[in-house]
C-alpha positions in Angstrom: -34.6 -43.9 20.4 -34.8 -42.4 23.9 -35.8 -43.7 27.3 -36.7 -41.2 30.0 -36.4 -42.4 33.6 -38.3 -40.3 36.2 -37.7 -40.7 40.0 -38.9 -39.4 43.3 -37.2 -40.3 46.6 -37.7 -39.4 50.3 -41.1 -38.0 49.8 -41.8 -38.8 53.5 -45.6 -38.6 53.2 -45.6 -35.0 51.9 -48.3 -35.2 49.3 -49.7 -31.7 49.6 -47.6 -28.5 49.0 -47.3 -27.8 52.7 -45.2 -28.7 55.7 -48.3 -28.4 57.9 -47.2 -25.4 59.9 -50.2 -23.8 58.4 -53.5 -25.4 57.5 -53.4 -24.1 53.9 -50.1 -23.4 52.1 -48.7 -23.4 48.6 -45.0 -24.3 49.1 -42.6 -25.7 46.4 -43.0 -29.3 47.7 -45.3 -32.3 47.7 -46.2 -35.2 45.4 -49.2 -33.4 44.1 -46.9 -31.0 42.3 -44.2 -33.6 41.4 -46.9 -35.8 39.9 -48.0 -33.0 37.7 -44.4 -32.9 36.3 -44.6 -36.6 35.8 -47.8 -36.3 33.9 -46.4 -33.6 31.6 -43.1 -35.6 31.0 -45.2 -38.6 29.9 -46.9 -36.4 27.4 -43.9 -34.5 26.0 -41.0 -36.9 26.4 -39.5 -38.4 23.2 -39.7 -42.2 23.4 -40.6 -44.4 26.4 -41.0 -43.2 30.0 -40.4 -45.0 33.4 -41.3 -43.7 36.8 -39.6 -45.1 39.9 -40.3 -44.3 43.6 -37.0 -44.7 45.5 -38.1 -45.1 49.1 -39.0 -43.4 52.4 -42.5 -42.8 51.2 -45.0 -43.8 54.0 -43.5 -42.0 57.0 -42.5 -38.5 57.9 -45.3 -36.0 57.5 -48.3 -35.2 59.8 -50.4 -36.7 57.0 -48.5 -39.9 57.2 -48.7 -39.9 61.0 -52.5 -39.4 60.8 -52.9 -42.2 58.3 -50.9 -44.5 60.6 -52.7 -43.6 63.8 -56.2 -43.1 62.6 -56.6 -45.2 59.4 -54.0 -47.9 60.2 -53.7 -48.5 56.4 -50.9 -47.2 54.3 -53.0 -47.5 51.1 -54.2 -43.9 51.8 -50.7 -42.9 50.8 -49.7 -45.7 48.4 -52.9 -45.2 46.3 -51.1 -42.1 44.9 -48.4 -44.2 43.4 -51.0 -46.5 42.0 -52.8 -43.6 40.4 -49.5 -42.4 39.0 -48.9 -45.9 37.6 -45.4 -46.1 39.0 -43.3 -48.8 37.3 -41.5 -49.8 40.5 -40.7 -48.7 44.1 -37.9 -49.4 46.5 -38.0 -50.0 50.3 -36.4 -47.2 52.3 -35.2 -47.2 55.8 -38.1 -45.2 57.2 -40.6 -47.7 55.7 -39.9 -49.7 58.9 -40.8 -47.0 61.4 -44.4 -48.0 61.8 -43.6 -51.7 62.2 -43.4 -54.7 60.0 -47.2 -55.3 59.7 -47.6 -51.8 58.4 -44.8 -52.2 55.9 -46.1 -55.5 54.7 -49.5 -53.9 54.2 -47.9 -51.1 52.2 -46.1 -53.6 50.0 -49.3 -55.5 49.4 -51.2 -52.3 48.6 -49.0 -51.3 45.7 -49.8 -52.2 42.1 -46.2 -51.9 40.9 -43.5 -54.3 42.2 -41.7 -53.2 45.4 -38.0 -54.0 45.1 -35.1 -54.6 47.4 -32.4 -57.2 46.6 -30.5 -57.0 49.9 -33.2 -57.5 52.6 -33.8 -61.2 53.4 -36.3 -63.1 55.6 -35.1 -66.0 57.8 -35.9 -68.5 55.0 -33.8 -66.7 52.5 -36.7 -65.2 50.6 -37.0 -61.4 50.0 -39.0 -59.1 52.1 -39.8 -57.1 49.0 -41.9 -58.4 46.1 -38.8 -58.9 44.0 -35.1 -58.1 44.0 -35.3 -56.7 40.5 -37.8 -56.5 37.6 -37.3 -56.4 33.9 -39.8 -54.3 32.0 -40.2 -54.3 28.2 -40.4 -50.8 26.8 -41.1 -50.9 23.1 -38.8 -53.9 22.7 -36.1 -52.6 25.0 -35.6 -54.8 28.0 -35.1 -52.5 31.0 -33.9 -54.0 34.3 -34.5 -52.2 37.6 -32.5 -53.4 40.6 -33.7 -52.2 44.0 -31.3 -51.7 46.9 -31.7 -50.4 50.4 -29.2 -49.0 52.8 -27.9 -51.9 54.9 -27.7 -49.7 58.1 -31.3 -50.2 59.2 -30.3 -52.5 62.2 -28.4 -49.5 63.6 -31.6 -47.5 63.8 -34.6 -49.8 64.2 -35.6 -51.6 67.4 -34.4 -55.2 67.2 -37.9 -56.5 67.6 -39.2 -54.5 64.6 -36.7 -56.2 62.2 -36.5 -59.6 64.0 -35.7 -62.4 61.5 -34.4 -60.0 58.8 -30.9 -59.9 57.3 -29.6 -56.8 55.6 -26.8 -57.4 53.2 -24.3 -54.8 51.7 -25.9 -52.9 48.8 -22.5 -52.9 47.1 -22.0 -56.7 47.4 -25.6 -57.3 46.3 -25.1 -55.1 43.2 -21.8 -56.9 42.5 -23.9 -60.1 42.2 -26.9 -58.8 40.5 -25.7 -56.3 37.8 -23.8 -58.9 35.8 -26.7 -61.3 36.1 -29.2 -58.7 34.8 -26.7 -57.7 32.1 -27.2 -61.1 30.6 -31.0 -60.7 30.4 -31.6 -57.0 29.8 -30.5 -54.2 27.5 -30.6 -51.4 30.0 -29.7 -51.6 33.7 -31.1 -49.1 36.2 -30.0 -49.3 39.8 -32.4 -47.7 42.2 -30.7 -47.4 45.6 -32.2 -46.0 48.8 -28.8 -44.9 50.0 -26.4 -42.2 49.2 -22.7 -41.4 48.7 -19.9 -41.9 51.2 -17.3 -40.0 49.1 -17.0 -36.9 47.0 -18.3 -37.7 43.5 -15.5 -35.7 41.8 -12.4 -36.4 44.0 -13.4 -39.7 45.6 -12.3 -38.3 49.0 -14.4 -39.6 51.9 -17.2 -37.3 53.0 -18.1 -39.4 56.0 -16.9 -42.4 57.9 -17.3 -45.5 55.7 -19.7 -47.5 57.8 -21.8 -49.1 55.0 -24.7 -46.8 55.5 -24.0 -45.2 52.1 -22.2 -47.2 49.4 -23.1 -45.2 46.3 -19.6 -44.1 45.3 -18.2 -47.6 45.7 -21.0 -49.0 43.6 -20.3 -46.5 40.8 -16.6 -46.9 41.0 -16.2 -50.6 41.1 -19.2 -52.1 39.3 -19.4 -52.0 35.5 -22.6 -52.3 33.5 -24.9 -49.8 35.2 -26.7 -47.5 32.8 -28.5 -45.2 35.2 -28.2 -44.7 39.0 -31.0 -43.4 41.2 -30.1 -42.5 44.8 -31.7 -41.0 47.9 -31.6 -41.2 51.7 -29.3 -38.2 52.2 -31.9 -35.7 50.9 -29.3 -34.2 48.5 -30.0 -32.6 45.2 -27.7 -34.3 42.6 -27.8 -34.6 38.8 -24.5 -35.4 37.3 -22.5 -38.0 35.3 -20.0 -40.2 37.2 -17.8 -42.6 35.4 -20.1 -42.2 32.4 -23.2 -43.1 34.4 -26.0 -40.6 34.9 -26.8 -40.1 38.6 -29.7 -38.4 40.3 -30.7 -37.7 43.9 -33.9 -35.6 43.9 -33.8 -34.1 47.5 -36.8 -34.7 49.7 -40.5 -34.0 50.1 -41.1 -34.0 46.4 -39.3 -30.8 45.9 -37.7 -32.1 42.7 -38.4 -34.7 40.1 -35.3 -36.6 39.0 -34.9 -37.2 35.3 -32.4 -39.3 33.3 -32.6 -39.5 29.5 -30.8 -42.4 27.8 -30.1 -42.3 24.1 -30.4 -45.9 22.9 -29.5 -47.6 19.6 -30.4 -51.0 18.3 -27.4 -53.3 18.1 -28.1 -56.5 16.2 -30.6 -58.4 18.4 -30.3 -56.1 21.4 -29.9 -52.4 22.3 -27.1 -50.3 23.9 -26.9 -46.9 25.5 -25.1 -44.3 23.4 -25.4 -41.2 25.5 -27.1 -40.0 28.7 -28.3 -36.9 30.5 -29.2 -36.3 34.2 -31.5 -33.5 35.4 -33.4 -32.3 38.4 -36.7 -30.7 37.6 -37.7 -28.3 40.5 -41.4 -28.2 41.1 -41.4 -24.5 42.1 -44.1 -22.8 39.9 -45.8 -26.1 39.1 -49.5 -26.6 39.4 -50.9 -29.6 41.4 -52.2 -32.7 39.8 -55.9 -32.1 40.1 -57.0 -35.7 39.8 -54.9 -36.7 42.8 -55.9 -33.6 44.8 -59.6 -34.4 44.3 -58.9 -38.0 45.5 -57.1 -36.9 48.7 -58.9 -33.6 49.7 -61.4 -35.4 52.1 -58.4 -37.0 53.8 -56.5 -33.7 54.0 -59.5 -32.0 55.6 -59.6 -34.7 58.3 -55.9 -34.2 58.9 -56.2 -30.5 59.4 -59.1 -30.8 61.7 -57.1 -33.3 63.8 -54.0 -31.1 63.8 -55.9 -28.0 65.0 -57.1 -29.6 68.2 -55.9 -27.5 71.1 -54.4 -29.7 73.9 -52.8 -27.1 76.3 -51.2 -23.7 76.8 -47.8 -22.3 77.7 -47.0 -19.8 80.5 -44.0 -17.8 79.2 -42.1 -18.0 76.0 -41.4 -21.4 74.5 -40.8 -20.2 70.9 -37.4 -20.9 69.3 -36.3 -17.8 67.5 -32.6 -18.8 67.0 -32.0 -22.6 66.8 -28.2 -22.1 67.0 -28.5 -20.2 70.3 -30.9 -22.9 71.6 -28.2 -25.5 71.1 -25.6 -23.4 73.0 -27.7 -22.3 75.9 -30.6 -24.3 77.2 -34.0 -23.4 75.8 -37.4 -24.0 77.5 -38.6 -26.3 74.6 -35.5 -28.5 74.9 -35.9 -28.7 78.7 -39.6 -29.6 78.2 -38.8 -32.5 75.9 -36.2 -33.8 78.3 -38.7 -33.5 81.1 -41.2 -35.6 79.2 -38.6 -38.3 78.6 -37.6 -38.3 82.2 -41.2 -38.5 83.3 -42.1 -41.5 81.2 -38.6 -43.2 81.1 -37.8 -42.7 84.8 -34.1 -42.4 84.2 -31.4 -40.4 85.9 -30.5 -38.4 82.8 -32.2 -37.6 79.5 -30.9 -36.5 76.1 -32.7 -35.1 73.1 -32.0 -32.9 70.1 -33.5 -30.1 68.0 -34.0 -32.3 64.9 -33.7 -29.4 62.5 -33.6 -25.6 62.3 -37.3 -25.8 61.4 -38.2 -26.6 65.0 -40.0 -23.5 66.3 -41.2 -24.4 69.8 -44.7 -23.7 71.1 -46.9 -20.5 71.2 -49.5 -19.6 73.8 -51.9 -22.3 72.6 -50.5 -25.8 71.8 -52.2 -27.9 69.2 -51.4 -31.4 67.8 -50.0 -29.5 64.8 -47.4 -27.9 67.0 -46.4 -31.3 68.4 -45.9 -33.0 65.1 -44.1 -30.2 63.2 -41.6 -29.9 66.0 -41.2 -33.6 66.7 -41.7 -35.4 63.4 -40.2 -38.7 64.1 -42.1 -41.8 65.5 -39.4 -42.4 68.1 -40.0 -44.5 71.2 -38.0 -44.2 74.4 -35.4 -46.6 75.8 -33.4 -46.5 79.0 -29.8 -47.8 79.0 -27.2 -48.0 81.7 -24.1 -45.9 81.0 -20.9 -45.3 82.9 -19.5 -41.9 83.7 -16.8 -42.5 81.0 -19.5 -43.4 78.4 -21.6 -40.4 79.3 -18.6 -38.0 79.0 -17.7 -39.7 75.6 -21.2 -39.1 74.3 -21.0 -35.4 75.3 -17.6 -35.1 73.7 -19.0 -36.5 70.5 -21.9 -33.9 70.4 -19.4 -31.2 71.3 -17.9 -31.8 67.8 -21.0 -30.1 66.4 -19.3 -26.8 67.0 -16.0 -25.3 65.7 -14.2 -22.0 66.1 -14.4 -20.1 62.8 -11.9 -17.7 61.3 -13.4 -14.8 63.3 -12.8 -16.7 66.6 -16.6 -17.2 66.9 -18.4 -20.5 67.6 -20.0 -21.9 64.4 -21.5 -25.2 63.2 -19.0 -27.8 62.1 -19.5 -28.1 58.3 -19.6 -31.9 58.5 -22.9 -31.5 60.3 -24.3 -29.4 57.4 -22.9 -31.1 54.2 -23.4 -33.4 52.5 -26.5 -33.9 54.8 -27.8 -31.8 57.6 -27.3 -33.7 60.9 -28.6 -31.4 63.6 -30.4 -34.5 64.9 -27.0 -35.8 66.1 -26.4 -32.9 68.5 -27.9 -34.0 71.8 -28.6 -31.9 74.8 -28.7 -33.5 78.3 -30.9 -33.0 81.4 -30.2 -34.3 84.8 -26.5 -33.4 84.8 -24.6 -30.1 84.7 -21.9 -29.7 82.0 -19.9 -27.1 80.2 -18.4 -27.4 76.7 -15.4 -25.3 75.8 -15.2 -25.3 72.0 -11.7 -23.7 72.0 -10.4 -27.0 73.4 -9.2 -29.9 71.2 -11.8 -32.4 70.0 -12.2 -35.0 72.7 -11.2 -32.6 75.5 -14.0 -30.1 75.3 -16.1 -31.2 78.3 -14.5 -29.1 81.0 -17.1 -29.6 83.7 -19.5 -32.6 84.3 -21.4 -33.1 87.5 -24.4 -35.1 88.7 -26.4 -33.6 91.7 -23.5 -31.3 92.4 -20.8 -34.0 92.4 -18.2 -34.5 89.7 -19.0 -37.5 87.5 -16.3 -40.2 87.7 -15.5 -42.7 85.0 -16.8 -45.6 87.1 -20.1 -44.0 88.0 -23.3 -45.5 86.6 -26.5 -43.8 85.4 -29.7 -44.7 83.7 -30.0 -42.6 80.5 -33.4 -42.2 78.8 -33.2 -41.3 75.2 -34.9 -42.1 71.9 -34.6 -45.7 70.7 -32.5 -44.6 67.7 -29.8 -43.1 69.9 -30.1 -45.9 72.5 -28.9 -48.5 70.0 -26.0 -46.3 68.9 -27.7 -44.6 66.0 -25.8 -41.5 64.7 -22.5 -43.3 65.3 -22.7 -43.2 69.1 -20.5 -46.2 69.4 -20.4 -45.9 73.2 -24.1 -47.0 73.3 -23.9 -49.9 70.8 -24.9 -53.3 72.1 -26.4 -52.1 75.3 -29.4 -53.9 76.7 -32.5 -51.8 77.3 -33.3 -51.6 81.0 -36.8 -50.3 80.2 -38.7 -49.3 77.2 -41.7 -47.0 76.6 -43.3 -48.4 73.5 -45.4 -45.3 72.7 -44.3 -42.8 70.2 -42.8 -39.6 71.6 -45.4 -37.5 69.9 -48.1 -39.4 71.7 -46.3 -39.1 75.0 -45.9 -35.3 74.5 -49.6 -35.0 73.8 -50.5 -37.1 76.8 -48.1 -35.1 79.1 -49.5 -31.7 77.9 -53.1 -32.9 78.3 -52.4 -33.9 81.9 -50.6 -30.7 82.8 -52.9 -28.4 80.7 -50.4 -25.6 81.1 -46.6 -25.7 80.6 -44.2 -23.3 82.3 -41.5 -22.1 79.9 -38.5 -22.4 82.3 -34.9 -23.5 82.1 -32.4 -24.6 84.8 -29.4 -23.7 82.6 -27.7 -27.0 83.3 -25.4 -26.7 80.3 -23.5 -24.1 78.4 -21.4 -24.0 75.3 -18.7 -21.3 75.2 -15.4 -20.2 73.6 -12.7 -20.2 76.2 -10.5 -18.0 74.0 -13.0 -15.1 74.3 -13.2 -13.0 77.3 
């Protein structure tokens, strides 16, 4: 007999086939299309079918932002999983972004059990409904173990996760897989985390911090029959050490599918063979039942997004994100100006979060704000020394390399296995130059504050997003610092407020930084 396991991960609130740059679109993305594949698989699959949602579901899209700000109830999103009759879901790291009350409401609103075996409350109980669940499918006892990346304290504000303990996903799986093996015929591990090493060679693909422990789990823990992953937004369908592995990308662009061939063995069952697939949704129709349910909400969202809040004088469009990271762009300067205005620091830092950031046209709408700044970051101000400031710029300078043609290019480690443009910050309030031809750690060839060279013992107030202020992105020089001030309003709301007050933005730059190749004349 066969068991088909279907999975989505990192949907990030993208239900409709649009990234919301336009009011109406039909892109190869969104749960409406993924759910149509789920519906068809349930009809055509041989044997039993399970559907698991692997985390990062309630945050990320303008739709999710609207639901949080205007409805204040995640059921407008989670009702889709209820309609799809998901068998289980897992807590992802972005589930915490809108606060604990919102997350608890999301957990309560779901019909299926919400799983995570490695997030604990102060009393030792689980934040999730359960650590694991055993489901009977036509006599086959199928265990689903939920795990979440333990790295959440590196990203979230301490107050948001106060009283919670995040254990290693690997150590938790070590404990739980043998225990579940005694009770179930089939063991599925659904892990909202990714891979720290190459799946073929075992060579590290990133610093082993504990954020991603998938390879270690697969390599050192026996008894797993199927392994669902996420978090890194990669597209993976393969067999590793005999275990089928999937990671279905993001925004519902693929449906992950694992098929297990199972035979009866005396009083139990065992897995004979397995397959792993990704089913791309390109060309798929939408699930009409879900669309009819959500269309009134989608109409509200688009009306909200199309509200004009201001104008630009000059060109604030980003035509070349790579160039905008080498030479200051008006949009980057604007974001830093907003941070300095509300954070009242000496220096500000921000990033172009992805190459999809397009800047603003003549008229600025709420849609423009949210598609360019999609994260619910708040601001924090920390005190940094001149040495720490320089170290942080040296770290972002590693975003660039000199390629075989002696040109500046993006360091491949910032592209694969996961795009990390969000970890390349640009600073305002200082003047600096980065020479990419220099050795890593020696690339900042000029650094000045108000015309004076920055010295190691100097002190500054740096305003940045809270993720960076606690050292997120492996900015070790910021870890453990106390916040001097906080602005507990999301950056998107601050940007909207700033533009509404100004009414018109001037697209200007002061060219306070430059990235260059010293080997080119």
